[in-house]
C-alpha positions in Angstrom: 51.3 9.7 180.4 54.8 8.3 179.6 56.8 7.7 176.5 58.1 4.1 176.5 61.0 2.5 174.6 62.0 -1.1 175.2 64.6 -3.8 174.7 64.4 -7.4 175.9 65.1 -6.7 179.5 64.7 -2.9 179.8 61.7 -0.6 179.7 62.6 3.1 179.8 59.8 5.5 180.6 60.1 9.3 180.4 57.6 12.2 180.6 56.0 14.7 182.9 57.2 14.2 186.5 59.4 11.2 185.6 63.3 11.2 185.8 65.1 12.5 182.8 66.1 9.8 180.3 69.8 9.7 179.3 70.2 9.1 175.6 73.8 8.3 174.7 74.9 10.2 171.6 78.4 8.8 170.9 77.4 6.2 168.2 77.5 8.8 165.5 80.5 9.0 163.0 80.3 12.8 162.7 83.5 14.0 164.0 84.7 10.5 165.1 87.3 9.4 162.6 87.9 5.9 164.0 84.2 5.1 164.1 83.6 6.4 160.6 86.6 4.3 159.3 85.4 1.2 161.1 81.8 1.5 159.7 83.1 2.1 156.2 85.0 -1.2 156.4 81.9 -3.0 157.7 83.4 -3.4 161.2 81.6 -2.8 164.5 84.5 -2.9 167.0 84.5 0.8 167.8 80.7 0.8 167.9 80.7 -2.0 170.5 83.2 0.0 172.6 81.0 3.1 172.5 77.9 1.2 173.4 79.5 -0.5 176.4 81.2 2.7 177.7 78.0 4.7 177.5 76.0 1.9 179.3 78.6 1.9 182.0 78.4 5.7 182.3 74.7 5.6 182.9 72.9 5.8 179.5 69.3 4.6 179.5 68.9 4.6 175.7 71.6 4.5 172.9 71.3 6.6 169.8 72.6 4.7 166.7 73.7 6.7 163.6 75.9 5.2 160.9 75.8 8.0 158.3 79.3 8.5 156.9 81.1 8.6 153.6 81.5 5.1 152.2 78.8 3.6 154.4 75.8 1.9 152.9 73.2 2.9 155.6 70.6 0.4 154.4 72.9 -2.5 155.1 74.9 -1.1 158.1 72.1 0.5 160.2 70.2 -2.7 160.9 73.4 -4.5 161.7 74.5 -1.7 164.0 71.2 -1.6 165.8 71.2 -5.3 166.4 74.8 -5.3 167.6 74.1 -2.4 170.1 71.0 -4.2 171.3 73.0 -7.5 171.7 76.0 -6.0 173.6 74.3 -3.4 175.7 70.8 -4.7 176.3 69.6 -1.1 176.2 66.7 0.3 174.1 67.8 1.9 170.8 67.1 5.3 169.3 67.3 4.7 165.5 68.9 7.8 164.0 68.8 8.3 160.3 67.5 10.7 157.6 67.5 7.8 155.1 63.9 6.4 154.9 65.0 3.1 153.5 67.7 2.6 156.1 65.2 3.5 158.8 62.7 1.0 157.4 65.4 -1.8 157.4 66.4 -1.1 161.0 62.8 -1.0 162.2 62.2 -4.3 160.5 64.9 -6.1 162.5 64.3 -4.3 165.9 62.0 -6.7 167.8 61.0 -4.2 170.6 59.7 -0.6 170.8 62.3 1.8 169.3 62.6 5.6 169.3 63.0 7.0 165.8 65.2 10.1 165.3 63.6 11.9 163.6 60.8 13.6 161.7 60.6 17.3 160.8 57.8 19.7 160.0 58.5 19.3 156.3 55.6 17.6 154.6 57.7 15.0 152.8 59.4 14.0 156.1 56.1 13.8 157.9 54.5 11.6 155.3 57.5 9.2 154.9 58.6 8.9 158.5 55.3 8.9 160.3 54.0 6.1 158.1 56.9 4.0 159.2 56.5 4.9 162.9 52.8 3.9 162.8 53.6 0.7 160.9 56.2 -0.5 163.4 54.7 0.9 166.6 57.7 3.1 167.4 58.0 6.4 169.2 59.3 9.4 167.2 61.3 12.5 167.8 59.9 15.6 166.1 62.4 18.4 165.2 61.0 21.9 165.3 62.2 22.8 161.8 60.4 23.0 158.5 61.0 24.0 154.9 62.2 27.5 156.1 64.7 26.0 158.5 64.9 26.4 162.3 62.7 29.3 163.4 64.5 31.8 165.6 61.6 32.5 167.9 60.0 30.3 170.6 56.5 30.9 169.2 57.4 29.7 165.7 59.1 26.6 167.0 56.0 25.9 169.1 53.9 26.3 165.9 56.0 23.7 164.1 55.8 21.3 167.1 52.1 21.7 167.2 51.9 20.9 163.5 54.0 17.8 163.9 51.8 16.6 166.8 48.6 17.2 164.9 49.8 15.3 161.8 51.2 12.5 163.9 47.8 12.1 165.6 46.1 12.0 162.2 48.3 9.0 161.4 46.9 7.3 164.6 50.2 7.9 166.6 49.3 8.7 170.2 50.7 11.6 172.1 52.8 9.4 174.3 54.7 8.2 171.2 55.6 11.8 170.1 58.7 13.5 171.5 59.5 17.1 170.5 63.0 18.4 170.1 63.0 22.3 170.3 66.5 22.3 168.9 69.4 24.3 170.2 71.6 26.7 168.2 74.9 28.3 169.1 74.4 31.1 171.7 77.5 32.8 170.5 76.0 33.3 167.0 72.5 34.2 168.1 72.2 35.8 171.5 68.6 34.7 172.0 69.2 31.1 171.1 69.2 29.5 174.5 66.2 31.5 175.7 64.2 30.7 172.6 64.9 27.0 173.1 64.0 27.0 176.7 60.8 29.0 176.1 59.7 26.7 173.3 60.4 23.7 175.4 58.4 25.0 178.3 55.4 25.8 176.0 55.5 22.4 174.4 55.6 20.6 177.7 52.8 22.8 179.2 50.4 23.2 176.2 50.9 20.1 173.9 51.3 17.5 176.6 54.0 15.5 174.9 57.5 14.6 176.1 60.5 16.6 175.1 64.1 15.8 174.1 67.1 18.0 173.5 70.8 17.7 172.5 72.6 20.4 174.5 76.1 20.6 173.0 75.3 23.1 170.2 74.6 25.9 172.6 78.2 26.3 173.5 79.8 26.2 170.0 82.5 28.8 169.6 83.0 29.3 173.3 85.8 28.3 175.7 85.3 25.7 178.4 82.2 24.4 176.6 81.5 21.7 179.2 80.5 24.3 181.9 78.0 26.0 179.5 76.6 22.7 178.4 76.0 21.5 181.9 74.4 24.8 183.0 72.1 24.8 180.0 71.2 21.2 180.6 70.2 22.0 184.2 68.1 24.9 183.1 66.4 22.8 180.4 65.4 20.1 183.0 63.9 22.9 185.2 61.8 23.9 182.2 60.4 20.4 181.7 63.0 18.5 179.5 62.3 14.8 179.7 65.1 13.2 177.7 68.7 14.5 177.1 70.8 13.5 174.1 74.3 13.8 175.6 77.7 12.1 176.0 77.3 10.3 179.3 81.0 9.6 179.5 81.8 13.3 180.1 82.5 13.8 183.8 79.6 15.6 185.4 77.0 15.0 182.7 75.0 12.2 184.3 75.5 13.8 187.7 74.0 17.1 186.5 70.9 15.2 185.2 70.5 13.3 188.4 70.9 16.4 190.6 68.6 18.4 188.5 65.9 15.7 188.7 66.3 15.6 192.4 65.9 19.4 192.8 62.9 19.4 190.3 61.0 16.9 192.4 61.4 14.2 189.7 63.4 11.8 191.9 61.5 11.0 195.1 63.8 11.2 198.1 66.8 11.2 195.8 66.5 7.4 195.3 67.9 7.4 191.7 70.7 9.9 192.7 71.7 7.7 195.7 71.6 4.5 193.7 74.0 6.0 191.1 76.5 7.0 193.8 76.3 3.7 195.6 77.1 2.0 192.3 80.1 4.3 191.8 81.4 3.6 195.3 81.1 -0.1 194.7 83.0 0.1 191.5 85.8 2.0 193.2 86.0 -0.6 196.0 86.1 -3.5 193.5 
């Protein structure tokens, strides 16, 4: 069973035993002043640069989020999604907490998208899952509910199970449900990384759905964050992570994913690993 997202010329599959999908996170104005300013002016120049640089770095899917002060999401999100699709050719992860903007973006996306995201909150489940079902998309389920993000792995698993059950009641198959067990700062909560990894392993093993995770929060407040992020990413892949929301332009990020897949038996004979390095060598020679 595989989760599938598509564009005109690309079909990305991820799930148990398959290579980890790389979801590029950089098209998000949070903390990116130039991108936020560009979007608020209705311009897409920076967005185009981010899309192309992430594709070149090895992204399989591009997350698109335009939520920023002064930006009308309902107008800008569909424009941004189409522009990313046009310039990169990669499948898109439509990232918004605004149901109307999400609907507008899904209406213009002509292929199978990944929606980011739904939570365990009843209002979110009702609003987002109806759109996911209507447009035949896949969806990311965040393990949080009205009480916030649970601290323990067991409680996060319970939220994940609830999301899967409700999604299936809407007629959404398991292969279209991707669970994000969420990651909090290890410096603030000493059991954060362990709880995330334990929840991830349980979801993979017991619910039979794909998993996704953004890794950068784990290192917040610590020096040399890159080392912590890469180490955590490798551990997550060893516990069954299927898709990673990361910045692929960071040196070592894609390499860590490829190496971890190879060691986890998810890249037969290292074919994907070798292909990546052959491409890098060719670029150097050119």
